[in-house]
N, CA and C atoms as an extended XYZ file, in Angstrom:
501
Properties=species:S:1:pos:R:3:atomname:S:1:resname:S:1:resid:I:1 pbc="F F F"
N        41.363      114.731      101.512 N   MET     1
C        42.304      113.787      102.311 CA  MET     1
C        42.301      112.443      101.832 C   MET     1
N        40.949      112.131      101.280 N   LYS     2
C        40.516      110.528      100.607 CA  LYS     2
C        41.344      110.777       99.237 C   LYS     2
N        41.290      111.719       98.543 N   SER     3
C        42.086      111.723       97.114 CA  SER     3
C        43.574      111.621       97.660 C   SER     3
N        44.076      112.492       98.610 N   THR     4
C        45.495      112.256       99.041 CA  THR     4
C        45.968      110.920       99.034 C   THR     4
N        45.083      110.110      100.218 N   LEU     5
C        45.381      108.821      100.019 CA  LEU     5
C        45.488      107.709       98.739 C   LEU     5
N        44.329      108.029       97.880 N   SER     6
C        44.055      107.218       96.736 CA  SER     6
C        45.343      107.690       95.614 C   SER     6
N        45.740      108.847       95.651 N   ALA     7
C        47.222      109.468       94.747 CA  ALA     7
C        48.301      108.431       95.695 C   ALA     7
N        48.484      108.330       97.052 N   ILE     8
C        49.717      107.907       97.363 CA  ILE     8
C        49.919      106.300       96.934 C   ILE     8
N        48.557      105.728       97.200 N   LEU     9
C        48.465      104.344       96.831 CA  LEU     9
C        48.689      104.098       95.343 C   LEU     9
N        47.855      104.725       94.514 N   ILE    10
C        48.120      104.662       92.953 CA  ILE    10
C        49.581      104.946       92.563 C   ILE    10
N        50.317      105.914       93.059 N   SER    11
C        51.887      106.214       92.845 CA  SER    11
C        52.579      104.904       93.086 C   SER    11
N        52.402      104.505       94.556 N   CYS    12
C        52.910      103.175       94.918 CA  CYS    12
C        52.812      102.166       94.269 C   CYS    12
N        51.677      101.998       93.776 N   ILE    13
C        51.440      100.712       92.943 CA  ILE    13
C        51.832      100.883       91.156 C   ILE    13
N        51.639      102.177       90.898 N   CYS    14
C        52.161      102.486       89.647 CA  CYS    14
C        53.744      102.173       89.494 C   CYS    14
N        54.365      102.809       90.604 N   TRP    15
C        55.996      102.367       90.546 CA  TRP    15
C        56.195      101.108       90.625 C   TRP    15
N        55.538      100.171       91.529 N   GLN    16
C        55.673       99.021       91.700 CA  GLN    16
C        55.688       98.185       90.362 C   GLN    16
N        54.473       98.431       89.712 N   ALA    17
C        54.228       97.516       88.468 CA  ALA    17
C        55.455       97.953       87.437 C   ALA    17
N        55.935       99.312       87.409 N   CYS    18
C        57.339       99.460       86.670 CA  CYS    18
C        58.442       98.704       86.734 C   CYS    18
N        58.401       98.558       87.989 N   VAL    19
C        59.882       97.567       88.251 CA  VAL    19
C        59.426       96.265       88.537 C   VAL    19
N        58.167       95.831       88.406 N   SER    20
C        57.754       94.355       88.507 CA  SER    20
C        57.492       93.705       87.083 C   SER    20
N        57.545       92.525       86.828 N   LYS    21
C        57.365       92.011       85.881 CA  LYS    21
C        55.707       91.949       85.625 C   LYS    21
N        55.481       92.851       84.441 N   LYS    22
C        53.714       92.842       84.139 CA  LYS    22
C        52.960       91.629       84.314 C   LYS    22
N        53.242       90.253       83.789 N   GLU    23
C        52.596       89.269       83.780 CA  GLU    23
C        52.353       88.739       85.541 C   GLU    23
N        53.304       89.367       86.693 N   GLU    24
C        53.117       89.061       87.842 CA  GLU    24
C        52.214       89.956       88.461 C   GLU    24
N        51.921       91.023       87.923 N   GLY    25
C        50.827       91.909       88.668 CA  GLY    25
C        51.582       92.813       89.583 C   GLY    25
N        50.970       93.624       90.040 N   VAL    26
C        51.755       95.012       90.922 CA  VAL    26
C        52.007       94.129       92.364 C   VAL    26
N        52.783       94.954       93.057 N   ILE    27
C        53.343       94.356       94.393 CA  ILE    27
C        52.825       95.331       95.417 C   ILE    27
N        52.292       95.363       96.153 N   VAL    28
C        51.588       96.281       97.230 CA  VAL    28
C        52.600       96.278       98.486 C   VAL    28
N        53.426       96.990       98.702 N   SER    29
C        54.392       97.074      100.067 CA  SER    29
C        53.739       97.222      101.045 C   SER    29
N        54.626       96.572      102.148 N   ASP    30
C        54.211       96.931      103.645 CA  ASP    30
C        54.329       98.361      103.719 C   ASP    30
N        55.161       99.055      103.152 N   ALA    31
C        55.365      100.669      103.335 CA  ALA    31
C        54.066      101.134      103.121 C   ALA    31
N        53.514      100.789      102.087 N   THR    32
C        52.345      101.735      101.284 CA  THR    32
C        51.137      101.030      102.443 C   THR    32
N        51.034       99.686      102.652 N   LEU    33
C        50.029       99.368      103.572 CA  LEU    33
C        50.141      100.033      105.035 C   LEU    33
N        51.299      100.427      105.360 N   TYR    34
C        51.380      100.916      106.924 CA  TYR    34
C        50.923      102.381      106.896 C   TYR    34
N        51.473      103.037      105.642 N   SER    35
C        50.872      104.435      105.439 CA  SER    35
C        49.559      104.524      105.309 C   SER    35
N        48.579      103.518      104.570 N   LEU    36
C        47.172      103.955      104.521 CA  LEU    36
C        46.746      103.426      105.827 C   LEU    36
N        47.176      102.461      106.562 N   ALA    37
C        46.606      102.023      108.053 CA  ALA    37
C        46.720      102.996      108.958 C   ALA    37
N        47.702      103.953      108.825 N   LYS    38
C        47.791      105.056      109.877 CA  LYS    38
C        46.582      106.165      109.614 C   LYS    38
N        46.072      106.022      108.538 N   THR    39
C        44.788      107.249      108.248 CA  THR    39
C        43.749      106.640      108.999 C   THR    39
N        42.608      107.252      109.261 N   SER    40
C        41.266      106.758      109.471 CA  SER    40
C        40.197      107.759      109.081 C   SER    40
N        40.808      108.893      108.444 N   ALA    41
C        39.757      110.051      107.772 CA  ALA    41
C        38.776      109.047      107.116 C   ALA    41
N        37.597      109.163      106.963 N   SER    42
C        36.488      108.874      106.118 CA  SER    42
C        36.612      107.274      106.352 C   SER    42
N        37.022      106.633      107.192 N   TRP    43
C        36.941      105.074      107.385 CA  TRP    43
C        35.830      105.156      108.395 C   TRP    43
N        35.391      103.794      108.362 N   SER    44
C        33.931      103.484      108.946 CA  SER    44
C        34.514      102.132      110.249 C   SER    44
N        33.982      102.065      111.257 N   TYR    45
C        34.345      101.242      112.120 CA  TYR    45
C        33.184       99.743      112.152 C   TYR    45
N        33.969       98.850      112.555 N   PHE    46
C        32.874       97.655      112.733 CA  PHE    46
C        31.906       97.917      113.675 C   PHE    46
N        30.785       97.773      113.414 N   ARG    47
C        29.347       97.865      114.190 CA  ARG    47
C        29.183       99.527      114.403 C   ARG    47
N        29.755      100.343      113.547 N   ASN    48
C        29.540      101.656      113.720 CA  ASN    48
C        30.468      102.186      115.122 C   ASN    48
N        30.933      101.425      115.798 N   SER    49
C        31.450      101.899      116.896 CA  SER    49
C        33.214      102.052      117.050 C   SER    49
N        33.747      103.009      117.420 N   PRO    50
C        35.033      103.240      117.734 CA  PRO    50
C        35.901      102.869      118.719 C   PRO    50
N        34.600      101.752      119.632 N   ASP    51
C        35.514      101.309      120.630 CA  ASP    51
C        36.405       99.872      120.487 C   ASP    51
N        37.247       99.765      120.907 N   THR    52
C        37.872       98.364      121.146 CA  THR    52
C        37.092       97.106      121.490 C   THR    52
N        37.130       96.249      120.757 N   ILE    53
C        36.455       94.753      121.337 CA  ILE    53
C        37.646       93.997      121.854 C   ILE    53
N        37.011       92.856      122.527 N   THR    54
C        37.774       91.804      122.890 CA  THR    54
C        38.241       91.086      121.877 C   THR    54
N        39.389       90.525      121.830 N   ALA    55
C        39.615       89.365      120.613 CA  ALA    55
C        39.284       87.865      121.147 C   ALA    55
N        38.789       87.246      120.445 N   VAL    56
C        38.483       85.997      120.388 CA  VAL    56
C        39.397       84.943      120.540 C   VAL    56
N        39.480       83.946      121.587 N   SER    57
C        40.364       82.979      121.413 CA  SER    57
C        39.795       81.824      120.795 C   SER    57
N        40.788       81.262      119.933 N   PRO    58
C        42.210       81.571      120.100 CA  PRO    58
C        42.542       82.741      118.976 C   PRO    58
N        43.101       83.413      119.186 N   SER    59
C        43.680       84.624      118.325 CA  SER    59
C        44.835       85.180      118.342 C   SER    59
N        45.632       85.217      117.214 N   SER    60
C        47.006       85.499      116.997 CA  SER    60
C        47.025       87.076      116.918 C   SER    60
N        46.020       87.739      117.143 N   HIS    61
C        45.903       89.073      117.429 CA  HIS    61
C        45.797       89.992      118.761 C   HIS    61
N        46.401       89.293      119.718 N   PHE    62
C        46.509       89.883      121.224 CA  PHE    62
C        45.207       90.026      121.712 C   PHE    62
N        44.757       90.795      122.562 N   PHE    63
C        43.646       90.754      123.370 CA  PHE    63
C        42.624       91.965      123.048 C   PHE    63
N        43.066       92.863      122.601 N   TYR    64
C        41.987       93.934      122.354 CA  TYR    64
C        42.060       94.434      120.719 C   TYR    64
N        40.950       94.676      120.125 N   GLU    65
C        40.973       95.079      118.902 CA  GLU    65
C        40.080       96.356      118.458 C   GLU    65
N        40.459       96.977      117.602 N   LEU    66
C        39.586       98.046      117.066 CA  LEU    66
C        39.567       97.869      115.334 C   LEU    66
N        38.569       97.366      114.652 N   VAL    67
C        38.374       96.956      113.469 CA  VAL    67
C        37.871       98.237      112.570 C   VAL    67
N        38.685       98.520      111.451 N   ARG    68
C        37.787       99.713      110.815 CA  ARG    68
C        38.260       99.382      109.064 C   ARG    68
N        36.978      100.120      108.327 N   PHE    69
C        37.129       99.653      106.953 CA  PHE    69
C        37.317      101.117      106.014 C   PHE    69
N        37.927      100.958      105.018 N   ASN    70
C        37.761      101.979      104.152 CA  ASN    70
C        36.296      102.365      103.426 C   ASN    70
N        36.629      103.468      102.927 N   PRO    71
C        35.160      103.271      102.165 CA  PRO    71
C        34.672      102.211      101.181 C   PRO    71
N        35.658      102.008      100.259 N   LYS    72
C        35.322      100.839       99.591 CA  LYS    72
C        34.946       99.395       99.805 C   LYS    72
N        35.417       99.421      101.083 N   ALA    73
C        34.976       98.063      101.946 CA  ALA    73
C        33.618       98.369      102.966 C   ALA    73
N        33.482       99.581      103.220 N   ALA    74
C        32.414       99.789      103.896 CA  ALA    74
C        31.059      100.019      103.041 C   ALA    74
N        31.266      100.072      101.435 N   ASN    75
C        30.211      100.282      100.688 CA  ASN    75
C        29.656       98.951      100.332 C   ASN    75
N        30.467       97.763      100.509 N   ALA    76
C        30.173       96.464      100.585 CA  ALA    76
C        29.403       95.758      101.648 C   ALA    76
N        29.275       96.482      102.866 N   MET    77
C        28.640       96.064      103.925 CA  MET    77
C        27.366       96.535      104.224 C   MET    77
N        26.842       95.687      104.962 N   ASN    78
C        25.274       96.090      105.648 CA  ASN    78
C        25.390       97.560      106.356 C   ASN    78
N        24.177       98.106      106.736 N   ASP    79
C        24.001       99.459      107.352 CA  ASP    79
C        24.780       99.318      108.772 C   ASP    79
N        24.456       98.367      109.568 N   SER    80
C        25.124       98.388      110.792 CA  SER    80
C        26.569       98.009      110.700 C   SER    80
N        27.160       97.716      109.662 N   LEU    81
C        28.583       97.382      109.353 CA  LEU    81
C        29.175       96.269      110.312 C   LEU    81
N        28.240       95.145      110.327 N   ASP    82
C        28.668       94.159      111.125 CA  ASP    82
C        28.722       92.698      110.291 C   ASP    82
N        28.564       93.027      108.923 N   ASP    83
C        28.396       91.924      107.861 CA  ASP    83
C        28.540       92.568      106.515 C   ASP    83
N        28.878       91.214      105.643 N   LEU    84
C        29.194       91.775      104.177 CA  LEU    84
C        28.053       91.724      103.640 C   LEU    84
N        27.208       92.325      102.649 N   LYS    85
C        26.122       92.338      101.847 CA  LYS    85
C        26.211       91.916      100.592 C   LYS    85
N        27.510       92.154      100.146 N   ALA    86
C        27.806       91.476       98.702 CA  ALA    86
C        28.284       90.230       98.795 C   ALA    86
N        28.806       89.549       97.625 N   GLU    87
C        28.807       88.163       97.552 CA  GLU    87
C        30.548       88.243       98.400 C   GLU    87
N        31.365       89.481       97.881 N   SER    88
C        32.923       89.636       98.008 CA  SER    88
C        33.127       91.288       98.122 C   SER    88
N        34.159       91.274       99.048 N   PHE    89
C        34.699       92.988       99.058 CA  PHE    89
C        35.287       92.961       97.390 C   PHE    89
N        35.079       94.181       96.848 N   PRO    90
C        35.617       94.766       95.853 CA  PRO    90
C        36.968       95.059       95.788 C   PRO    90
N        37.822       94.629       94.883 N   ASP    91
C        39.382       95.271       94.714 CA  ASP    91
C        39.418       96.879       95.287 C   ASP    91
N        40.281       97.064       96.181 N   GLU    92
C        41.067       98.208       96.797 CA  GLU    92
C        39.856       98.163       98.057 C   GLU    92
N        39.456       97.467       98.460 N   SER    93
C        38.795       97.383       99.968 CA  SER    93
C        39.730       96.936      100.871 C   SER    93
N        40.057       97.934      101.991 N   MET    94
C        40.990       97.666      102.744 CA  MET    94
C        40.583       97.500      104.404 C   MET    94
N        40.892       96.669      104.977 N   ILE    95
C        40.246       96.389      106.425 CA  ILE    95
C        41.843       96.475      107.288 C   ILE    95
N        41.494       97.180      108.482 N   VAL    96
C        42.477       97.455      109.272 CA  VAL    96
C        42.307       96.961      110.543 C   VAL    96
N        42.996       96.286      111.445 N   LYS    97
C        42.482       95.758      112.626 CA  LYS    97
C        43.639       96.311      113.814 C   LYS    97
N        43.604       97.373      114.625 N   GLU    98
C        44.397       97.878      115.315 CA  GLU    98
C        44.584       96.706      116.611 C   GLU    98
N        45.486       96.464      117.112 N   ILE    99
C        45.716       95.710      118.109 CA  ILE    99
C        46.162       96.131      119.284 C   ILE    99
N        45.687       95.757      120.326 N   TYR   100
C        46.096       96.433      121.632 CA  TYR   100
C        46.667       95.302      122.765 C   TYR   100
N        47.201       95.547      123.506 N   ASP   101
C        47.445       94.725      124.859 CA  ASP   101
C        46.473       94.735      125.864 C   ASP   101
N        46.256       96.034      126.222 N   VAL   102
C        45.172       96.306      127.182 CA  VAL   102
C        44.334       97.673      126.682 C   VAL   102
N        42.744       97.346      127.021 N   LYS   103
C        42.062       98.414      126.646 CA  LYS   103
C        42.487       99.662      126.957 C   LYS   103
N        42.218      100.667      126.016 N   GLY   104
C        42.691      101.896      126.162 CA  GLY   104
C        44.356      102.202      126.313 C   GLY   104
N        45.058      101.059      126.030 N   GLY   105
C        46.585      101.024      125.965 CA  GLY   105
C        47.012      101.486      124.693 C   GLY   105
N        48.451      101.753      124.543 N   PRO   106
C        48.782      101.981      123.334 CA  PRO   106
C        48.612      101.027      122.445 C   PRO   106
N        48.766      101.399      121.032 N   LEU   107
C        48.376      100.453      119.818 CA  LEU   107
C        49.706       99.719      119.822 C   LEU   107
N        49.620       98.451      119.564 N   GLN   108
C        50.598       97.489      119.517 CA  GLN   108
C        51.126       97.277      117.990 C   GLN   108
N        50.015       96.911      117.428 N   ARG   109
C        50.254       96.287      116.105 CA  ARG   109
C        49.366       96.439      115.160 C   ARG   109
N        49.437       96.468      113.754 N   TYR   110
C        48.146       96.738      112.968 CA  TYR   110
C        48.215       95.154      111.965 C   TYR   110
N        47.062       94.694      111.825 N   ALA   111
C        46.728       93.715      111.130 CA  ALA   111
C        45.918       94.105      109.913 C   ALA   111
N        46.245       94.000      108.532 N   ILE   112
C        45.942       94.536      107.452 CA  ILE   112
C        45.575       93.794      106.462 C   ILE   112
N        44.147       93.660      105.576 N   MET   113
C        43.809       92.922      104.654 CA  MET   113
C        43.476       94.012      103.465 C   MET   113
N        44.224       93.816      102.465 N   TYR   114
C        43.866       94.613      101.116 CA  TYR   114
C        43.643       93.952      100.086 C   TYR   114
N        42.456       94.384       99.545 N   LYS   115
C        41.978       93.477       98.290 CA  LYS   115
C        42.555       93.758       97.118 C   LYS   115
N        43.149       92.904       96.354 N   LEU   116
C        43.856       93.262       95.102 CA  LEU   116
C        44.021       92.056       94.498 C   LEU   116
N        42.951       91.573       93.707 N   ARG   117
C        42.995       90.322       93.228 CA  ARG   117
C        44.453       90.018       92.142 C   ARG   117
N        44.683       91.106       91.558 N   ASN   118
C        45.927       90.912       90.643 CA  ASN   118
C        47.132       91.292       91.107 C   ASN   118
N        47.281       91.528       92.466 N   ALA   119
C        48.419       91.894       93.208 CA  ALA   119
C        49.308       90.767       93.087 C   ALA   119
N        50.620       90.707       92.878 N   ALA   120
C        51.525       89.783       92.853 CA  ALA   120
C        51.810       89.025       94.014 C   ALA   120
N        51.444       89.660       95.074 N   ASN   121
C        51.639       89.098       96.595 CA  ASN   121
C        50.479       88.987       97.021 C   ASN   121
N        49.338       88.410       96.429 N   ASN   122
C        48.178       88.492       97.151 CA  ASN   122
C        48.002       86.989       97.588 C   ASN   122
N        47.360       86.654       98.439 N   GLY   123
C        46.938       85.232       99.084 CA  GLY   123
C        45.368       85.005       99.016 C   GLY   123
N        44.940       84.437       98.395 N   SER   124
C        43.430       84.272       98.057 CA  SER   124
C        42.652       85.554       97.716 C   SER   124
N        43.475       86.410       96.814 N   GLY   125
C        42.621       87.869       96.715 CA  GLY   125
C        43.032       89.211       97.350 C   GLY   125
N        43.675       88.661       98.394 N   TRP   126
C        43.803       89.659       99.560 CA  TRP   126
C        45.440       89.880       99.728 C   TRP   126
N        46.083       91.167       99.819 N   VAL   127
C        47.200       91.279      100.462 CA  VAL   127
C        47.346       91.321      101.932 C   VAL   127
N        48.004       90.505      102.539 N   TRP   128
C        48.185       90.276      103.955 CA  TRP   128
C        49.289       90.964      104.723 C   TRP   128
N        49.312       91.787      105.730 N   SER   129
C        50.395       92.233      106.636 CA  SER   129
C        50.200       92.304      107.819 C   SER   129
N        51.155       92.108      108.697 N   GLU   130
C        50.769       92.329      109.981 CA  GLU   130
C        52.084       93.332      110.271 C   GLU   130
N        51.961       94.523      111.149 N   MET   131
C        53.083       95.325      111.562 CA  MET   131
C        53.233       95.966      112.614 C   MET   131
N        54.369       96.374      113.342 N   ASN   132
C        54.021       96.650      114.729 CA  ASN   132
C        53.723       98.286      114.751 C   ASN   132
N        53.263       99.007      115.565 N   ALA   133
C        52.911      100.355      115.451 CA  ALA   133
C        53.746      101.297      114.739 C   ALA   133
N        55.158      101.025      114.854 N   ASP   134
C        56.067      101.756      114.076 CA  ASP   134
C        56.330      101.433      112.911 C   ASP   134
N        55.566      100.392      112.226 N   GLY   135
C        55.697      100.189      110.724 CA  GLY   135
C        56.828       99.047      110.638 C   GLY   135
N        57.319       98.592      111.659 N   SER   136
C        58.096       97.586      111.506 CA  SER   136
C        57.285       95.714      111.115 C   SER   136
N        57.754       95.435      110.035 N   PRO   137
C        57.003       94.255      109.818 CA  PRO   137
C        57.154       93.073      110.744 C   PRO   137
N        56.210       92.368      111.052 N   VAL   138
C        55.939       91.172      111.739 CA  VAL   138
C        55.446       90.404      110.783 C   VAL   138
N        54.600       90.475      109.841 N   PHE   139
C        54.499       89.655      108.818 CA  PHE   139
C        54.404       90.237      107.520 C   PHE   139
N        55.108       90.028      106.813 N   SER   140
C        54.977       91.036      105.526 CA  SER   140
C        54.280       90.559      104.547 C   SER   140
N        53.888       91.371      103.710 N   SER   141
C        52.901       91.344      102.597 CA  SER   141
C        53.900       90.308      101.558 C   SER   141
N        54.939       90.018      101.629 N   ALA   142
C        55.892       89.210      100.506 CA  ALA   142
C        55.265       87.569      100.756 C   ALA   142
N        54.961       87.588      102.085 N   LEU   143
C        54.641       86.169      102.371 CA  LEU   143
C        53.383       85.649      101.780 C   LEU   143
N        52.428       86.571      100.903 N   LYS   144
C        51.423       86.120      100.527 CA  LYS   144
C        50.298       85.676      101.466 C   LYS   144
N        50.308       86.111      102.588 N   GLY   145
C        49.165       85.404      103.483 CA  GLY   145
C        49.238       83.940      103.903 C   GLY   145
N        50.568       83.714      103.796 N   SER   146
C        50.829       81.907      104.048 CA  SER   146
C        50.673       81.601      105.500 C   SER   146
N        50.720       82.570      106.471 N   GLN   147
C        50.435       82.208      107.889 CA  GLN   147
C        48.916       82.975      108.285 C   GLN   147
N        48.062       83.261      107.301 N   CYS   148
C        46.941       83.855      107.594 CA  CYS   148
C        45.548       83.090      106.881 C   CYS   148
N        45.912       82.875      105.690 N   VAL   149
C        44.455       82.384      105.146 CA  VAL   149
C        44.076       81.138      105.592 C   VAL   149
N        44.888       80.174      106.011 N   SER   150
C        44.216       78.911      106.687 CA  SER   150
C        43.126       79.272      107.494 C   SER   150
N        43.672       80.180      108.709 N   CYS   151
C        42.786       80.435      109.870 CA  CYS   151
C        41.597       81.192      109.340 C   CYS   151
N        41.769       82.150      108.493 N   HIS   152
C        40.668       83.162      107.850 CA  HIS   152
C        39.719       82.530      106.966 C   HIS   152
N        40.288       81.249      106.466 N   ALA   153
C        39.441       80.453      105.692 CA  ALA   153
C        38.557       79.168      106.338 C   ALA   153
N        38.865       79.137      107.612 N   SER   154
C        38.231       78.146      108.374 CA  SER   154
C        36.957       78.634      109.116 C   SER   154
N        36.000       77.844      109.526 N   GLY   155
C        34.711       78.103      110.049 CA  GLY   155
C        34.061       79.314      109.052 C   GLY   155
N        33.086       79.837      109.524 N   THR   156
C        32.260       80.908      109.238 CA  THR   156
C        32.892       82.022      108.685 C   THR   156
N        32.783       82.549      107.271 N   ASN   157
C        33.544       83.602      107.138 CA  ASN   157
C        32.942       84.276      105.865 C   ASN   157
N        33.243       85.648      106.063 N   SER   158
C        32.666       86.394      104.673 CA  SER   158
C        33.912       86.937      104.069 C   SER   158
N        34.239       86.217      102.938 N   ASP   159
C        35.323       86.763      101.865 CA  ASP   159
C        36.514       86.598      102.774 C   ASP   159
N        36.753       85.672      103.500 N   LEU   160
C        37.881       85.280      104.474 CA  LEU   160
C        38.145       86.592      105.680 C   LEU   160
N        36.807       87.126      105.820 N   VAL   161
C        37.006       88.012      107.008 CA  VAL   161
C        36.357       87.290      108.153 C   VAL   161
N        37.064       87.216      109.043 N   ARG   162
C        36.352       86.415      110.326 CA  ARG   162
C        35.718       87.369      111.304 C   ARG   162
N        35.904       88.413      111.365 N   THR   163
C        35.227       89.655      112.455 CA  THR   163
C        33.959       89.313      112.404 C   THR   163
N        33.266       89.313      111.492 N   PHE   164
C        31.893       89.137      111.605 CA  PHE   164
C        31.466       88.087      112.303 C   PHE   164
N        31.894       86.535      112.226 N   SER   165
C        31.528       85.430      112.554 CA  SER   165
C        32.122       85.373      114.321 C   SER   165
N        32.985       86.276      114.533 N   LEU   166
C        33.714       85.792      115.819 CA  LEU   166
C        33.139       86.975      116.581 C   LEU   166
N        32.529       88.215      116.543 N   HIS   167
C        31.994       89.141      117.279 CA  HIS   167
C        30.548       89.359      117.031 C   HIS   167
């Protein structure tokens, strides 16, 4: 499963690289991010718990959230998966926040951070996207995190990840 996901991502990035100007870097599309976000095999959960947590006010991410990390991101974190042990997340780290209106209710949205410093659509080293559960974009990766970076850069953060300091 892990190799299949990697192959999908690499294929999408390579295809985008072919249609993008080389000097601009690759473009990671919302569709690619959505495809990867829908999977959870071999991913790790914040604080090693697959339970939803209450969003901290003021949050633009609704009321309840479930935060998970792909293996690349999890390897850069401490054993309890509640903080970053490295200086920053390595490229290809992905963090997915599943967003719910009510605890135990249906998934409403995904908020995604994908670390790829050479992506043409990165904002501060991350590709940012927020989408509805059906994959329709709420905040497209094409906007380069323009509505995300300022909040994620405020206060205490670890490589722009606010979850650690807010929960």
